[in-house]
C-alpha positions in Angstrom: 18.9 -74.7 78.0 21.4 -74.3 75.2 20.6 -74.9 71.5 22.9 -77.7 70.3 21.6 -77.8 66.7 19.3 -75.9 64.4 17.9 -76.6 61.0 15.3 -75.0 58.7 12.6 -76.3 56.4 10.5 -74.4 53.9 6.7 -74.6 53.4 6.4 -71.6 50.9 8.9 -69.3 49.2 7.5 -66.2 47.6 4.3 -68.0 47.0 1.6 -66.0 45.1 -1.6 -66.9 46.9 -4.6 -67.0 44.6 -6.8 -69.8 45.8 -9.9 -69.3 48.0 -9.4 -72.9 49.4 -6.4 -73.8 51.5 -3.3 -74.9 49.5 -0.4 -76.7 51.1 2.7 -76.2 48.9 4.1 -74.1 46.1 2.3 -76.2 43.5 -1.1 -75.3 45.1 -1.8 -78.9 46.2 -4.9 -79.4 48.3 -4.8 -83.2 48.9 -4.5 -84.7 52.3 -0.8 -85.7 51.9 0.4 -82.3 50.5 2.9 -80.1 52.2 3.8 -82.2 55.3 7.3 -81.8 56.8 8.8 -84.1 59.4 9.0 -82.0 62.5 10.4 -84.2 65.3 12.5 -81.9 67.4 12.8 -80.4 70.9 11.5 -76.9 69.7 9.6 -76.1 66.6 8.8 -72.6 65.4 6.7 -71.8 62.3 7.5 -68.4 60.6 4.9 -66.7 58.4 5.6 -63.5 56.4 3.1 -61.8 54.2 5.3 -59.6 52.0 2.7 -58.3 49.6 -1.0 -58.2 50.1 -3.5 -57.3 47.3 -6.6 -58.8 48.7 -8.7 -58.0 51.8 -6.7 -60.7 53.7 -4.7 -63.8 53.6 -5.6 -66.7 55.9 -3.2 -69.3 57.1 -3.4 -72.2 59.4 -0.8 -74.5 60.9 -1.8 -78.2 61.0 -0.2 -81.2 62.7 -0.5 -84.9 62.6 1.1 -87.9 64.2 2.3 -89.4 60.9 1.1 -90.6 57.6 -2.4 -92.1 57.8 -3.4 -89.9 60.8 -6.0 -87.2 60.4 -4.6 -83.6 60.6 -5.8 -81.2 63.1 -5.5 -77.4 63.4 -2.9 -76.1 65.8 -3.1 -72.4 65.0 -4.8 -70.1 62.5 -4.7 -66.4 61.7 -5.9 -63.8 59.2 -3.5 -61.2 58.0 -5.0 -57.9 56.7 -1.8 -55.8 56.4 1.4 -56.8 54.7 4.7 -56.7 56.7 2.9 -55.7 59.9 1.9 -59.2 60.9 4.9 -61.4 60.4 4.6 -64.1 63.0 6.6 -66.7 64.7 4.4 -69.5 66.3 6.1 -72.0 68.6 4.4 -75.4 68.2 4.2 -77.2 71.6 1.8 -80.0 70.5 3.5 -83.4 70.3 3.1 -84.1 66.6 5.6 -85.6 64.2 4.6 -83.7 61.1 3.5 -80.1 60.3 2.2 -78.2 57.4 0.9 -74.7 56.6 -2.2 -73.9 54.6 -2.8 -70.6 52.8 -5.8 -69.0 51.1 -7.0 -65.5 50.1 -10.0 -63.5 51.2 -12.0 -61.5 48.7 -9.8 -59.9 46.1 -9.9 -56.1 45.8 -7.6 -56.0 42.8 -6.5 -58.3 40.0 -4.7 -61.1 41.9 -2.7 -62.2 38.9 -1.5 -58.6 38.1 -0.8 -57.8 41.8 0.5 -60.8 43.7 0.0 -61.7 47.3 3.4 -63.1 48.3 3.8 -65.2 51.3 6.8 -66.9 52.9 6.5 -69.7 55.4 9.2 -71.8 57.1 10.0 -74.0 60.0 12.9 -73.8 62.5 13.8 -77.1 64.2 16.0 -76.9 67.3 17.6 -79.5 69.6 18.4 -78.3 73.1 20.1 -79.7 76.2 
């Protein structure tokens, strides 16, 4: 199959993760409607990159739902313990209309505010024929 169009969306850009609860956007929102991106497409790939890690780990999870008002469910989760070694691309095959990424830190081993934990997360949407 050939890709006939491709677009990208951003969940997090150079986000300094400091929360021990999952946050869903660059303003650290934790509410049920935070961070959702419309993701209706033939192929959906979530990209996660932990550029700097100054805690024991950063945890992330990809959630999906069938639209506003539906409960989210976990599609994929992972714990990253080494920066730059665990950049990941996760293809989402579940039939959901919206996606979001949640981030949180593990136990800090250094001052989080002085030494950031920078994470990037995005979404690639592709139409194929």
